[in-house]
C-alpha positions in Angstrom: 15.6 55.9 33.0 14.9 52.2 32.4 17.2 50.3 30.1 16.0 47.6 27.6 16.6 44.8 30.1 14.4 46.5 32.8 11.7 47.2 30.2 11.8 43.6 29.1 11.4 42.3 32.7 8.6 44.8 33.4 6.8 43.5 30.2 7.4 39.9 31.3 6.1 40.6 34.8 2.9 42.1 33.4 2.5 39.2 31.1 2.9 36.8 34.0 0.2 38.7 35.9 -2.1 38.3 32.9 -1.6 34.6 32.4 -1.2 33.5 36.1 -4.1 35.7 37.5 -6.6 36.1 34.7 -6.1 34.4 31.3 -4.0 31.2 31.4 -6.0 29.9 28.5 -4.8 32.7 26.3 -1.5 30.7 25.8 -3.0 27.3 26.5 -1.6 27.2 30.1 -3.4 25.1 32.8 -3.3 26.1 36.4 -4.0 23.5 39.1 -6.7 24.0 41.7 -4.3 26.0 43.8 -3.1 28.2 41.0 0.2 26.5 40.3 1.6 26.2 36.8 4.6 24.3 35.6 7.4 26.9 35.1 9.0 25.2 32.0 5.5 24.8 30.4 4.8 28.4 31.1 8.0 29.5 29.4 7.5 27.1 26.5 3.9 28.3 25.9 4.8 32.0 26.3 7.5 31.7 23.7 5.3 29.7 21.4 2.7 32.6 21.6 5.2 35.3 20.9 6.1 36.4 24.4 9.9 36.0 24.6 11.1 34.9 28.1 13.4 32.5 29.8 13.1 30.6 33.1 15.9 32.9 34.4 13.8 36.0 33.5 11.0 34.5 35.6 13.3 33.7 38.5 14.7 37.2 38.4 11.1 38.7 38.6 10.1 36.4 41.4 13.2 37.1 43.5 13.4 40.9 42.9 9.8 41.9 43.1 9.2 44.2 46.0 5.5 43.5 45.7 6.0 39.7 45.8 3.4 39.1 43.1 4.6 35.5 42.4 5.8 32.5 44.3 7.7 29.4 43.4 6.9 26.1 45.1 9.6 24.5 47.2 10.9 22.5 44.3 11.3 25.6 42.2 9.4 23.9 39.3 6.0 25.5 39.8 4.9 29.2 39.9 1.7 31.0 40.9 0.4 34.5 41.4 0.0 35.4 45.1 -3.1 37.5 44.7 -5.6 39.3 42.5 -7.0 36.3 40.6 -10.1 36.6 38.5 -9.9 32.8 37.7 -11.0 30.4 40.4 -8.1 29.2 42.5 -7.6 28.1 46.1 -4.5 29.8 47.5 -4.9 27.7 50.7 -4.7 30.8 52.9 -5.6 30.5 56.5 -8.2 33.0 57.7 -6.8 35.7 60.0 -8.4 38.1 62.4 -8.1 41.5 60.6 -6.6 44.5 62.3 -9.0 47.1 63.7 -8.2 49.5 60.7 -7.5 48.7 57.1 -7.3 50.9 54.0 -8.7 50.7 50.5 -7.0 52.6 47.7 -9.1 53.7 44.8 -9.4 56.5 42.2 -11.5 59.6 42.9 -13.7 58.8 39.9 -14.9 55.6 41.5 -16.2 57.3 44.7 -19.8 57.9 43.5 -20.1 54.2 42.7 -18.6 53.1 46.0 -20.9 55.5 47.9 -23.9 54.0 46.0 -23.0 50.3 46.1 -20.2 49.9 48.6 -16.9 48.2 48.1 -17.4 45.4 45.5 -14.9 42.8 44.4 -15.9 43.1 40.8 -14.4 40.4 38.6 -11.9 39.4 41.3 -12.5 37.2 44.3 -11.7 39.8 47.0 -11.6 43.5 47.7 -8.0 44.7 48.1 -7.4 46.1 51.6 -4.0 47.3 52.9 -2.6 47.6 56.4 -1.0 50.9 55.5 -2.4 54.0 54.0 0.7 54.5 51.9 0.2 51.1 50.2 -3.5 52.0 49.5 -2.5 55.4 48.1 -0.1 53.6 45.6 -2.9 51.2 44.6 -5.4 53.9 44.1 -2.9 56.0 42.1 -2.6 53.4 39.4 -6.1 54.3 38.3 -6.1 58.1 38.6 -6.2 60.6 41.5 -5.9 58.4 44.5 -8.3 58.4 47.4 -7.9 56.2 50.5 -10.9 54.9 52.3 -10.6 53.7 55.9 -12.3 50.4 56.8 -13.0 49.8 60.4 -13.1 46.2 61.6 
């Protein structure tokens, strides 16, 4: 069972995903063209908007996340989300040759739409593909009964 500290960090992590991936303007935060935000400004604006957090909370989330959702710059003064943005950012990622097989996790209820229209990025900038079926299953399971689609390169 989660204690109050764990629940607080989970809530803070979800809040960070919201403001660093989708709605920085909701607290008056500005991201640069590469998605970076000033860590101290993020904490200040979050608290000013009723979301209690400290820089130490953010550092704990960044360092302990098994999914590596966030990154600090080399100075430790800027933070950004690593993926899943619906706001325009350039993560400066080099193109890579994809493996022969990738997987897409979705929920069973989305299959008719996928069969009709294909895999679409929706409001995001990319379709999420995984190297491992287990990861795709976990992604699909967040939205209902998971289904894993195989994508051949």
